[in-house]
FIMARTOR-609387 format. One record per atom (N, C-alpha, C): x, y, z; atom name. Coordinates in steps of 0.05 Angstrom, whole numbers, m for minus. Example, Ala and Ser with C-alpha at 12.3 -4.5 7.8 and 13.67 -1.06 7.14 Angstrom:
% residues 2
      x      y      z at
    264   m114    156  N
    246    m90    156 CA
    264    m66    156  C
    257    m45    142  N
    273    m21    143 CA
    258      1    157  C
This chain:
% residues 182
      x      y      z at
   2658   3184   1641  N
   2667   3157   1637 CA
   2697   3156   1642  C
   2706   3136   1657  N
   2734   3133   1663 CA
   2750   3123   1639  C
   2773   3135   1635  N
   2790   3127   1613 CA
   2801   3099   1617  C
   2802   3083   1596  N
   2813   3056   1597 CA
   2843   3058   1599  C
   2854   3040   1615  N
   2883   3038   1618 CA
   2895   3027   1593  C
   2919   3036   1586  N
   2934   3026   1563 CA
   2959   3011   1571  C
   2971   2998   1553  N
   2996   2984   1558 CA
   3018   3004   1567  C
   3016   3029   1558  N
   3035   3049   1566 CA
   3031   3057   1596  C
   3006   3058   1605  N
   3000   3064   1633 CA
   3011   3042   1651  C
   3007   3017   1642  N
   3018   2994   1658 CA
   3048   2995   1659  C
   3061   3001   1636  N
   3090   3002   1635 CA
   3101   3024   1654  C
   3087   3047   1655  N
   3096   3069   1672 CA
   3095   3061   1701  C
   3073   3049   1709  N
   3069   3041   1737 CA
   3089   3019   1745  C
   3093   3000   1727  N
   3111   2977   1732 CA
   3141   2984   1729  C
   3146   3007   1716  N
   3174   3015   1712 CA
   3188   2999   1691  C
   3173   2990   1671  N
   3185   2974   1649 CA
   3175   2985   1622  C
   3185   2974   1601  N
   3177   2983   1574 CA
   3151   2970   1566  C
   3136   2982   1547  N
   3112   2970   1537 CA
   3117   2942   1525  C
   3140   2938   1512  N
   3146   2912   1501 CA
   3149   2891   1523  C
   3158   2898   1546  N
   3159   2879   1569 CA
   3131   2872   1578  C
   3113   2891   1578  N
   3085   2886   1584 CA
   3074   2865   1565  C
   3079   2869   1539  N
   3070   2851   1518 CA
   3082   2823   1523  C
   3107   2821   1529  N
   3119   2795   1534 CA
   3106   2781   1558  C
   3101   2796   1579  N
   3089   2784   1603 CA
   3061   2774   1596  C
   3046   2788   1579  N
   3019   2780   1572 CA
   3019   2756   1552  C
   3039   2755   1535  N
   3038   2735   1513 CA
   3057   2711   1518  C
   3080   2716   1529  N
   3099   2694   1534 CA
   3112   2699   1562  C
   3097   2696   1583  N
   3107   2702   1610 CA
   3132   2686   1618  C
   3134   2663   1608  N
   3157   2645   1616 CA
   3184   2657   1608  C
   3185   2676   1590  N
   3211   2687   1582 CA
   3218   2712   1598  C
   3201   2720   1617  N
   3206   2744   1633 CA
   3212   2736   1661  C
   3232   2750   1673  N
   3240   2744   1701 CA
   3216   2746   1720  C
   3216   2728   1740  N
   3193   2726   1758 CA
   3187   2752   1772  C
   3208   2767   1782  N
   3202   2792   1796 CA
   3191   2813   1777  C
   3200   2813   1752  N
   3189   2832   1732 CA
   3160   2825   1726  C
   3154   2799   1723  N
   3127   2790   1718 CA
   3109   2800   1741  C
   3118   2797   1765  N
   3102   2804   1788 CA
   3097   2834   1789  C
   3117   2851   1782  N
   3113   2880   1781 CA
   3092   2887   1760  C
   3094   2874   1737  N
   3075   2879   1715 CA
   3046   2870   1724  C
   3044   2847   1735  N
   3017   2837   1743 CA
   3005   2854   1765  C
   3022   2865   1783  N
   3012   2883   1804 CA
   3001   2909   1791  C
   3015   2919   1771  N
   3006   2943   1756 CA
   2981   2938   1741  C
   2979   2914   1728  N
   2955   2906   1714 CA
   2931   2906   1732  C
   2935   2894   1756  N
   2913   2892   1775 CA
   2905   2920   1785  C
   2925   2936   1792  N
   2920   2963   1802 CA
   2904   2980   1783  C
   2911   2978   1757  N
   2897   2994   1737 CA
   2873   2980   1725  C
   2867   2956   1733  N
   2846   2940   1721 CA
   2849   2939   1691  C
   2874   2935   1682  N
   2880   2935   1654 CA
   2869   2910   1640  C
   2857   2915   1617  N
   2848   2893   1600 CA
   2861   2897   1573  C
   2876   2877   1563  N
   2890   2880   1538 CA
   2871   2885   1515  C
   2879   2901   1495  N
   2864   2905   1471 CA
   2869   2882   1452  C
   2850   2863   1450  N
   2855   2839   1435 CA
   2859   2844   1405  C
   2846   2865   1395  N
   2850   2871   1366 CA
   2878   2880   1361  C
   2889   2897   1379  N
   2916   2907   1376 CA
   2936   2884   1380  C
   2930   2866   1399  N
   2948   2844   1405 CA
   2948   2824   1381  C
   2926   2822   1367  N
   2925   2803   1345 CA
   2939   2812   1319  C
   2944   2838   1317  N
   2955   2849   1292 CA
   2982   2836   1284  C
   3002   2834   1302  N
   3027   2823   1293 CA
   3025   2793   1284  C
   3008   2778   1298  N
   3006   2750   1291 CA
   2983   2744   1271  C
   2968   2765   1264  N
   2946   2763   1245 CA
   2925   2742   1252  C
   2921   2737   1278  N
   2901   2719   1287 CA
   2886   2732   1310  C
   2860   2728   1311  N
   2844   2739   1332 CA
   2834   2718   1352  C
   2835   2693   1344  N
   2824   2671   1360 CA
   2794   2674   1363  C
   2781   2686   1343  N
   2752   2687   1343 CA
   2742   2673   1318  C
   2720   2659   1321  N
   2706   2646   1299 CA
   2678   2658   1298  C
   2669   2666   1275  N
   2642   2677   1272 CA
   2623   2654   1265  C
   2599   2654   1276  N
   2579   2633   1270 CA
   2553   2648   1264  C
   2545   2645   1238  N
   2520   2658   1230 CA
   2499   2636   1225  C
   2477   2638   1240  N
   2456   2618   1238 CA
   2430   2633   1232  C
   2411   2619   1218  N
   2386   2632   1210 CA
   2364   2633   1232  C
   2366   2616   1252  N
   2344   2615   1271 CA
   2353   2602   1297  C
   2361   2618   1317  N
   2371   2608   1342 CA
   2350   2591   1358  C
   2324   2595   1352  N
   2304   2580   1366 CA
   2300   2552   1355  C
   2311   2546   1332  N
   2310   2520   1320 CA
   2330   2502   1335  C
   2320   2480   1345  N
   2337   2462   1362 CA
   2362   2453   1347  C
   2360   2449   1321  N
   2383   2441   1305 CA
   2405   2462   1307  C
   2398   2487   1305  N
   2418   2509   1306 CA
   2428   2514   1334  C
   2410   2512   1354  N
   2419   2517   1381 CA
   2439   2494   1390  C
   2434   2470   1381  N
   2453   2448   1386 CA
   2479   2452   1371  C
   2477   2463   1347  N
   2500   2469   1331 CA
   2518   2490   1345  C
   2505   2511   1356  N
   2520   2532   1370 CA
   2535   2519   1394  C
   2521   2502   1409  N
   2533   2489   1432 CA
   2557   2473   1424  C
   2555   2457   1403  N
   2577   2440   1394 CA
   2600   2457   1384  C
   2595   2477   1368  N
   2616   2495   1358 CA
   2631   2508   1381  C
   2616   2518   1401  N
   2628   2532   1423 CA
   2646   2512   1439  C
   2636   2488   1444  N
   2651   2469   1459 CA
   2678   2462   1446  C
   2677   2457   1419  N
   2702   2450   1405 CA
   2720   2474   1403  C
   2710   2497   1397  N
   2727   2521   1395 CA
   2741   2527   1422  C
   2726   2525   1444  N
   2737   2531   1470 CA
   2761   2512   1476  C
   2758   2487   1469  N
   2780   2468   1473 CA
   2805   2475   1458  C
   2802   2490   1436  N
   2825   2498   1419 CA
   2833   2527   1422  C
   2822   2540   1443  N
   2831   2568   1448 CA
   2817   2589   1432  C
   2794   2583   1421  N
   2779   2602   1405 CA
   2753   2610   1420  C
   2745   2635   1414  N
   2719   2644   1424 CA
   2701   2646   1399  C
   2675   2644   1404  N
   2655   2644   1382 CA
   2637   2668   1384  C
   2635   2683   1362  N
   2616   2705   1360 CA
   2592   2695   1345  C
   2570   2691   1359  N
   2546   2680   1347 CA
   2527   2702   1340  C
   2517   2701   1315  N
   2497   2720   1306 CA
   2474   2705   1293  C
   2450   2715   1297  N
   2425   2703   1287 CA
   2414   2720   1265  C
   2413   2710   1240  N
   2404   2726   1217 CA
   2374   2728   1215  C
   2359   2713   1231  N
   2330   2712   1229 CA
   2321   2705   1200  C
   2337   2689   1186  N
   2332   2681   1159 CA
   2330   2706   1140  C
   2344   2728   1147  N
   2342   2752   1132 CA
   2368   2757   1116  C
   2364   2760   1090  N
   2387   2766   1072 CA
   2401   2791   1081  C
   2386   2812   1088  N
   2398   2837   1096 CA
   2415   2834   1121  C
   2404   2821   1142  N
   2420   2817   1166 CA
   2444   2800   1161  C
   2441   2779   1145  N
   2463   2761   1139 CA
   2486   2777   1126  C
   2480   2795   1108  N
   2500   2811   1095 CA
   2514   2830   1114  C
   2498   2842   1132  N
   2510   2860   1153 CA
   2528   2844   1171  C
   2520   2820   1179  N
   2537   2805   1197 CA
   2562   2795   1184  C
   2561   2788   1158  N
   2585   2781   1144 CA
   2605   2804   1144  C
   2595   2828   1138  N
   2612   2852   1139 CA
   2624   2857   1167  C
   2607   2854   1187  N
   2616   2858   1214 CA
   2638   2838   1222  C
   2634   2813   1215  N
   2654   2792   1222 CA
   2680   2797   1206  C
   2677   2805   1181  N
   2701   2811   1165 CA
   2716   2834   1177  C
   2702   2855   1186  N
   2715   2878   1198 CA
   2728   2872   1225  C
   2717   2852   1238  N
   2729   2843   1264 CA
   2752   2824   1260  C
   2758   2818   1235  N
   2780   2801   1227 CA
   2779   2773   1241  C
   2755   2762   1242  N
   2753   2735   1254 CA
   2770   2716   1237  C
   2780   2695   1250  N
   2797   2675   1237 CA
   2781   2658   1217  C
   2756   2656   1221  N
   2739   2640   1203 CA
   2710   2644   1209  C
   2693   2636   1191  N
   2664   2639   1194 CA
   2651   2612   1188  C
   2633   2603   1205  N
   2616   2580   1200 CA
   2589   2592   1193  C
   2578   2585   1170  N
   2555   2598   1159 CA
   2533   2578   1151  C
   2509   2582   1161  N
   2486   2569   1150 CA
   2470   2591   1137  C
   2469   2590   1111  N
   2457   2611   1095 CA
   2427   2612   1100  C
   2416   2636   1100  N
   2387   2640   1102 CA
   2373   2622   1081  C
   2353   2607   1089  N
   2341   2586   1073 CA
   2333   2593   1045  C
   2320   2616   1042  N
   2310   2622   1015 CA
   2331   2633    996  C
   2355   2636   1005  N
   2376   2647    986 CA
   2400   2628    985  C
   2395   2603    989  N
   2418   2585    992 CA
   2434   2580    967  C
   2425   2589    944  N
   2440   2584    920 CA
   2454   2609    910  C
   2440   2631    907  N
   2451   2655    894 CA
   2457   2677    915  C
   2480   2689    911  N
   2489   2711    929 CA
   2495   2735    911  C
   2490   2759    921  N
   2498   2783    906 CA
   2529   2782    903  C
   2539   2793    881  N
   2567   2791    874 CA
   2585   2803    896  C
   2577   2826    908  N
   2594   2838    929 CA
   2596   2820    954  C
   2574   2807    961  N
   2576   2788    984 CA
   2592   2764    977  C
   2589   2754    953  N
   2605   2731    944 CA
   2634   2737    944  C
   2641   2761    935  N
   2669   2771    936 CA
   2680   2772    964  C
   2663   2781    983  N
   2672   2783   1011 CA
   2676   2754   1022  C
   2657   2736   1016  N
   2660   2709   1025 CA
   2686   2696   1016  C
   2694   2702    991  N
   2718   2690    980 CA
   2743   2700    994  C
   2741   2723   1008  N
   2764   2733   1023 CA
   2766   2721   1051  C
   2746   2706   1059  N
   2745   2696   1087 CA
   2748   2665   1087  C
   2756   2655   1110  N
   2756   2626   1114 CA
   2728   2618   1122  C
   2714   2604   1104  N
   2686   2598   1108 CA
   2682   2567   1109  C
   2665   2558   1127  N
   2655   2531   1127 CA
   2625   2534   1126  C
   2613   2521   1107  N
   2583   2522   1104 CA
   2571   2499   1119  C
   2547   2503   1129  N
   2532   2482   1143 CA
   2506   2478   1128  C
   2502   2454   1118  N
   2477   2444   1107 CA
   2468   2457   1080  C
   2478   2480   1073  N
   2469   2493   1048 CA
   2493   2504   1032  C
   2491   2500   1006  N
   2513   2509    988 CA
   2508   2537    978  C
   2530   2549    967  N
   2529   2575    954 CA
   2541   2572    927  C
   2526   2578    905  N
   2537   2577    878 CA
   2560   2596    876  C
   2582   2588    864  N
   2605   2605    859 CA
   2625   2606    882  C
   2620   2591    904  N
   2638   2591    927 CA
   2648   2562    931  C
   2674   2559    929  N
   2687   2533    935 CA
   2695   2534    964  C
   2680   2520    980  N
   2685   2521   1009 CA
   2677   2495   1021  C
   2690   2486   1043  N
   2682   2462   1056 CA
   2652   2464   1065  C
   2638   2442   1064  N
   2610   2442   1072 CA
   2604   2417   1088  C
   2589   2421   1110  N
   2580   2399   1127 CA
   2551   2395   1122  C
   2543   2371   1113  N
   2515   2365   1107 CA
   2506   2340   1122  C
   2480   2339   1126  N
   2468   2316   1138 CA
   2459   2298   1115  C
   2465   2272   1118  N
   2456   2253   1098 CA
   2429   2242   1107  C
   2407   2255   1097  N
   2380   2247   1105 CA
   2373   2219   1096  C
   2382   2210   1073  N
   2376   2183   1064 CA
   2387   2162   1083  C
   2413   2164   1090  N
   2425   2145   1108 CA
   2412   2146   1136  C
   2405   2170   1144  N
   2392   2173   1170 CA
   2365   2159   1171  C
   2349   2164   1150  N
   2322   2151   1148 CA
   2325   2121   1146  C
   2345   2111   1130  N
   2350   2083   1126 CA
   2356   2070   1153  C
   2374   2082   1168  N
   2382   2072   1195 CA
   2358   2071   1214  C
   2342   2092   1214  N
   2319   2093   1232 CA
   2299   2071   1225  C
   2292   2067   1200  N
   2273   2047   1192 CA
   2285   2019   1198  C
   2310   2015   1192  N
   2323   1989   1197 CA
   2321   1982   1227  C
   2327   2002   1244  N
   2326   1998   1273 CA
   2297   1990   1282  C
   2277   2005   1271  N
   2250   1999   1279 CA
   2242   1971   1270  C
   2251   1962   1246  N
   2244   1936   1237 CA
   2257   1914   1254  C
   2282   1919   1263  N
   2295   1899   1280 CA
   2282   1898   1308  C
   2268   1919   1316  N
   2254   1919   1341 CA
   2226   1907   1339  C
   2219   1898   1314  N
   2193   1885   1310 CA
   2170   1904   1306  C
   2176   1929   1298  N
   2155   1948   1294 CA
   2147   1949   1264  C
């Protein structure tokens, strides 16, 4: 397996410091045009891909949002994924989507995975049968993360929640049908 190029390899080829490589990648407008060109030529030559985890460390942001859903085949959740991805993309975020299959075990593993990946936030629809109570260690982990809940609450967690108002939806549907003479 071929070794991945590092920022140091690019710096050596371009004849500049690693910090100059970082500046070109993050704030190119502050680097002289000829220096930028040397760096970009070296990047291309080495097929260099920046390590996003390393790059996110100084600013403490990864620009990743985790999305945990219980059933990707459910049209509600697949539409939710599409909407979340569209909005996140407009704001410079990428979405890591995981499907828990309505499994408490998978959900816990995915929460740990997203926490270890240092995502900037998690949008979570809790597995249906456990929507109220969480094991203390998972609840503790959730409290360390920026969480937005979808449709289902978690006891002991104060977090924003997005819910559907079924009563108003049903009222509007019936009212519409009545005005149409049905």
